[in-house]
VMD Tcl script that draws the C-alpha trace (Angstrom):
set ca {
  {25.57 17.92 23.32}
  {29.19 20.02 23.76}
  {31.89 17.25 24.04}
  {34.79 20.33 24.11}
  {34.33 20.54 28.27}
  {37.71 21.97 29.91}
  {41.05 19.83 31.68}
  {40.41 19.36 35.06}
  {43.37 19.91 37.05}
  {44.23 20.54 40.60}
  {47.93 20.62 43.08}
  {48.19 17.82 44.51}
  {45.52 16.27 43.07}
  {47.08 12.49 42.87}
  {47.23 12.65 46.61}
  {44.32 14.72 47.26}
  {41.76 12.91 44.80}
  {38.65 15.16 46.27}
  {40.00 18.16 44.69}
  {39.17 17.00 40.97}
  {36.03 16.50 42.03}
  {35.27 19.36 44.46}
  {36.22 21.43 40.55}
  {33.62 19.33 39.21}
  {31.20 20.05 40.96}
  {31.91 24.01 40.60}
  {32.11 23.05 37.50}
  {27.55 22.14 36.63}
  {27.12 24.44 39.38}
  {28.57 27.04 36.90}
  {27.42 25.69 34.15}
  {23.94 25.01 35.54}
  {24.21 29.20 36.51}
  {25.01 29.80 32.76}
  {22.52 28.06 31.48}
  {19.64 29.52 33.77}
  {20.67 32.78 32.48}
  {20.76 31.87 28.68}
  {24.78 31.72 28.50}
  {24.81 29.66 25.48}
  {28.15 30.49 24.67}
  {29.95 30.33 28.40}
  {31.23 26.74 28.39}
  {33.06 27.40 24.83}
  {34.38 30.84 26.17}
  {36.55 27.93 28.98}
  {39.85 25.89 28.62}
  {40.29 25.27 32.03}
  {39.76 24.77 35.82}
  {42.63 24.56 38.82}
  {42.50 24.52 41.51}
  {45.91 25.98 42.73}
  {46.24 25.27 47.21}
  {42.53 26.57 47.79}
  {42.63 28.86 44.73}
  {40.07 28.26 42.30}
  {41.86 29.82 38.88}
  {39.94 29.58 35.66}
  {41.44 29.90 32.32}
  {39.31 31.36 29.32}
  {39.71 31.15 25.24}
  {38.01 34.95 24.86}
  {37.26 37.30 27.70}
  {34.90 36.12 30.17}
  {31.92 38.87 31.40}
  {31.28 39.85 34.79}
  {27.97 37.65 34.67}
  {30.49 34.40 33.60}
  {33.10 35.52 36.07}
  {30.85 35.75 39.18}
  {29.56 31.92 37.78}
  {32.41 31.18 39.10}
  {32.80 33.42 42.20}
  {29.13 32.17 43.89}
  {29.84 27.87 42.53}
  {33.57 28.36 44.55}
  {31.90 30.51 47.51}
  {29.32 28.13 48.09}
  {29.68 24.58 50.29}
  {30.19 22.75 47.35}
  {33.39 24.84 46.56}
  {36.07 25.54 49.16}
  {33.69 27.89 50.02}
  {36.28 31.20 49.61}
  {36.37 33.53 47.53}
  {40.10 32.72 46.42}
  {38.66 32.79 42.28}
  {40.91 34.14 39.46}
  {40.82 34.65 35.13}
  {43.66 34.30 32.90}
  {42.61 35.21 29.66}
}
mol new
graphics top color blue
foreach p $ca { graphics top sphere $p radius 0.5 }
foreach p [lrange $ca 0 end-1] q [lrange $ca 1 end] { graphics top cylinder $p $q radius 0.2 }
display resetview
């Protein structure tokens, strides 16, 4: 079992706690996509997920592949995410 999961934060999380819950669902969605693709190292690359006013910012220890970035784009655009394509990657 992997125990060093990324930090999950959001702007205004104290007044809008649903933002953290949404990020947790998006993280699970992206992890499931990585698992289905056989990408075991995916979780080790992540450091933080942050929701900044509807933009998902994903922070990485190591540069992500296009597929890895796509996991978060797909999750964020889904009904469990924000429903938009506003995703940024920092590494």
